[in-house]
N, C-alpha and C positions, 0 to 999 in steps of 0.2 A: 504494500501499499504505499503512495505517496502521500506523505502529511509533511506540510512544511510550515515554519514561523512566518509572521506577517506582521506589519507595521500596524497595531491597531490604533483607530480611534476610540477613545474611552474617556469616561468622567475623570475630571480631577479628583483626588483624594477627599477633598471636601464635600462634593456633591455627590460621590457615588451612591449613597442611600436613596438621594432624592431622585437620582435619573432612574435608577433600575426600576424595571416594571415588569407586570405579569406579561405573559403573550399576548399578542393583538386578539387572538381569536378566541379567547376565554370570557370575554366581555361584548356587550354591544356598544354602540356609539353612545348613548345615554348614559350608561354605566361608567364609560370611560370619561365622560364630562364631568361627572360627579366625582370620579376618583381623583382628577386632577385639579379641582376648582381651587385649592389652596396650595398648590405645587406647578410654578412655572418651568420646572426644570424634567418632569416626567418625561421619560423616552415615549410614552402615549402621544406627545405632540410631535413625534415622529412617526410612529408606527399605525397611528389612528388620527393623522393629521386633519380629519374632518371635524374634530372637536374644538379647532380653531377658527372655522368657517360657519357662516350660517347653517343652522338646523335643517332647513329646507333643501340645501345643496346634496344632490346625490353623491353617496360615499365613493362612488367610482368616477367623479368628475375629474376632467384633467388638473383643475386647480388642486386637488387634494394631493395629489402626488407632487405637484410643484411645491406647495406649502411643506411637505416633508422635507425636499430638500432644502428649502429656505431656512426650516427650525434647524436642520443640521449645520449649517452654514452659520445661523445664528448661535447656536451652541459653541462653536469652534471660536468664533470671534470675541466670544464675552469670557471665554475661558472656562465655560462649564465642561467641554470636550477638549481634550490634548490629543495630540498626534505623536506616536512614539517614532523615534527618529531612526529605531533600526527594527530589522524584524525579529520578534521573539516569538516563543511561545508562552503560554499562559497556565495556570494550574487553578482550577475552580472548584472550589469546594461547598456542597450544601449540607446543611444539617436539619433535620425536622424529625423531632423526637428523638427515637433511637436509630433512625436511618441518616447514615452519613455516605456521601458519594462525593468522589474526587475525581476530576477527571482533567484531562489534557485539551487546552485550547489551541487550534491550530487551522490552518486550511485545507481540506482535503479535495482531492482530485476530480474534475469534471470527468475526464476519461476514465478514471476509476468506477465513477458512476455509471457512465453510459456502457462500460465493457462490464457490468454485474460484479465487479469486486466489492461494490459497496450495495448490499443487500438489502431489498424492499419486502413488506410483508402486506401492503394493503395498496388498493387502487386510491388514485388522487381524481379529485372533481375539476374538470376545466374551468368552472368560473372562479375556484379558488386560485387555482394556478395563474390565470390572467392579472387577477389582482397583483397578487404578489412579483409577477414578472413586471408589470409596471412600476411597481413600487421600488424594486431592485434596480431598473433599468434607469427611473428618473433620479434616484438620489446617489445612483454609482456607486451602490455599497450594499453587501449582505448585512440588513440589519437585525435578523434573527436566526441565533444559532441553530444548526441541526444538531439533534440528540442523537449521537452514535454510540454503540458498544462494541466490544470485543472480547475474547476469553482473556482473563487476566495474563499479563506477561511480566516475567519477573524483573526484567531489567528498568521497564517504566514505573513498576511499583516501588523498586529501591530508589530511583529519583526522586518519586513524588514524596517518599517519606524524608528523605534528605532536605528537599525544599520546604516542605511545609512545617519544618522545624526552624525556618527563617522567620523573620517580621514580614507580614502581609502586606500588600498594597492598599487593599480593602478588606474590613471586616465589620460587618453590620447586620443586625437582624430586622427583618421587614416586618411589616405591620401583622403578617399572618403568622409571626413565630419563626419563619425558617432563618436561617444564620447562613450568610453568604461571606465566603472569605476568599480573596484572589491573590496569587504571587505572580510575579513577573519574572519568566525564566531568562535572563539576558545573556548568560555566560555561554561563550560558544561552544566549549565543550559539553556542557548540558545539552545545548541546543543539537548538536550533532549525535549526541546519544539517543535523544528521543526521535530523530529523524531515522537512524539506522535501526532502531527497534521496530518502528511502524513499518520499515521497508520488509521485514521478516514475517508480517503478519499477513495472512493470505486473504484475510476478507474483513470488512466492517460492516455493521448492521445497523440500519436506521431503527432505532427505539421510537423516537416520536419527530415529528417534522416532515413528513412526506410531500406536502404542498411545498412547504420552503425550499426544500433540496430538490424538487423537480422544478421548480422557477428559477432557482439559483442556476441550475444546470441549462436550462434554456436560455437565459440571459446570456451564459457563457458561450453556446452556440452562436446566438445573435451577433455577439461580440467577433466571434471567429469569421462569422461570414460578412462582416463589414471590414475584417481587416485579413485578408486572404494570405497575407505574408508572416501571418503570426507564427511566433516560434513554439508555442507551448508554455512559455516560462510566464507570460505576463499575467497579472492577477486575475484577469476573468477567466482564467481557466483553473481558478480554484473557488472553495466557497467556504463560509465560517462555520465550524464545527466544534463542538465539545464531546471528546469521546472517553468513555467509562469502562472500565473493567466490568463485565456482565456480571460478576459475582458479588456487585455492590447495589445492584438494580432493585428497585421496589417496584412490581406492579402490582396494583391494586385491581379490584372488582371492578367490573362495567356494568351495572344492573338496568333491567329493562322495566318500563312501566307500560301497560297496554289501557287503550282507553275504553274498550269494550269487551265483552266477552262472546263476540261473535254470536249471539243471538243464544247463548247457553245459560242457564240458571248455575249456580255456584255448585249445586249437586251433580249436574250433569258435565262441568267442567272436571270436577275431582274423580267423576266416573272415568272419563276420556283419559285423563292423566293415569289412573291406576292400570291402564294396560299396558302402560309403558315404565311407569316407576313404581315404586313403593312410596304410598302417601300416608303420611301419620301426622296427626296434629301435634303440633309443638306444644308441649305442656311447661316448659321453662319460662323463666323470667326474662322480659324485654323481646328482642327479635330474635329470630334465628339464624344465626351467621352458618353457612356452609362450612364443614370443617375440612373436607377434603374433595379430591377431584370426584365428578360425577354426582355431587350432592348441589342440591339447590333449595333455597328457599321460596316458597309462594305465598304471598300476603295478599289475603281478601280482607275486606273491612272488619276490622276488629279481631282478625286471627290469622296467626302464621301455621304453614304447614313445612313439614320437611319432605321433600322429594329426592328420593335414591334410584338412580336409572338402574334398570333390569339390564343382567348382562348380555341379555339377546339383542338389546339395542346398541351394544357399545363394538367399536372397530378399533380395538387398540393397537392393532397392527399397521393402521393409517395414522399419522400423526396429525393430520390436519381433520380428519373426520372424528378422531378421538376427543378433539377440543370441546370444552363444555360448552361453548358457543355454538359450535357444529351440531353437537347433540341435541341442544334446545331448538336449533333451527328446523332441524331435520325430524325431529319426533314432536314438537310443541307447536311453535310458531307458523310453520308451514302447514301442517296437516290439521291443526285443532282451532288456530286462530285465523285461517287463511291470510298470513303475512307472508309472501312469497319473497318480497325485496325489502329488506330493512331498511335501505338506503332511501327509499322512495315512497315508504307507506306512512301515512298520516296518522296511523292507529297505533303506533308505537314511538317510545322515547325512551332516552338513555339517561342514567344517572350515574358520574362518576363517584368511586367508592370513598373518596375524601369527602363526599358530603354525609357520609354515613346511612345506615339502615333507617333510621329515625326519618330520613327525607323520603323514603319509599311509603312510610304510613303515611307522612303528610299529604304525598300527591294524590295518596288513594282517599284518605280521608277528608281532606279539604279541598284538593284541586280537581276534583271530578274524574280521577282515572279510576279503571275497574278492578285492577289487580297489579302487582309487582312480583318480579321474580329477582331474587338475588344470587349472585353467581359466585363460585371460587375462582380465585384470580390465576389468570392464564401465566403458565411457567415460561418464564425467560429463555430455557433451553429449548421449549416447543417453537419459540418464535423463532430462534436461530435456525432449526431444523426447516421449518418450513419456508423460510427466507432460502435457504441453501438449494432447496427442491424447486427453487422456481415459482412456488405458489403463493396464494395470498391467503390472508385470515379473511374470515367474515368482518363485516363492518363492526366498530366499536368492541373489538375484542380486547383492548389492552388501555389501562388508564396508569399513567406514570406519575408518581408524585415523589418528591418534590419538584415543581416546575423551575425549569431555567430562568432567570429574569433578562429580560431584553435591556438592552442599552450600555451593558458592561463591556461590551466589545463591538466594534464595527470593521467589517473588513473592507476596504475602498477596493475597487475593480481596475484601477489604473494607478 
């Protein structure tokens, strides 16, 4: 794998905590406006620049992307952003409760992506790609990091341990309680060690950020088309990435809520489910949280049930078909609820595990949904096996926490 250092545009030490922002796609424009009302330095002024324009303006208007570029330039002029004078690697650590993840920030190769050495596990949507393509192209920078992973490598871990014993560049706790710490790896010998170690790694895997990755690569290809004498060394041949060892990552459950019972009564639904699952009413306190693969929690108004898949519906020899989300799709959502395509159906919605099972109860009890299904989290090893096989996972299979903050690193394309 070709991973190289880059000259980051990044916040000044004094303003890093104010600049760092949640990813652009975890909130809508109104929520973003509320988040930044007392913070002129938030990176949402770049990632969701429509918040600085009239509310009635289309968020995909050309003026939105131009405003994002103007805000980057303003941050540089006023000293909110600085530009490093030499290419560096960076180390980025996130701590949320008992979860600690420490990754290398560098520039990954467009060619590695196109030649499938950077592995994908989900489809992308063209509309989301178009938005980020315009954003990257207009700002002339990768503004959102791609979350990559790899099987741990001893040389990289040893270097990370050495450097994280030093004084960090940034160290702050965000409003959601997640601690973010950054070190600048600026010594030539350490930079060379990191590059050589990644050279020996056969593949990287996208954990989160498929749309950002696809968009960055397409902008890179656009720049190549516009510069037919390109050498491959230009910055547009690389994109911003944070790369974590897979044994540190935490995948949370990604749960389903259903707007109706497809014409069934609760009793009829339970009878249908009992053909393929062992169904038992949960008698414990609180919510039922699935405790292992192939167990599910079903919530109907006022009551939880434990569902355990019967052996005859499992296909454990095929890693994709054995995923809990696949078993659910093939045996519940499609045949019982008549939901054939979860990406387009308006009768299903998704709730990330970070919101807790109480959120499922709320959506059923207060928000008009008919049922909720809690899943056991997908395993990172299964994700990597599926990506290696060239196949994709069902939509909304993984929810990663903690979320990388945007604005701590920008990778300019020239």
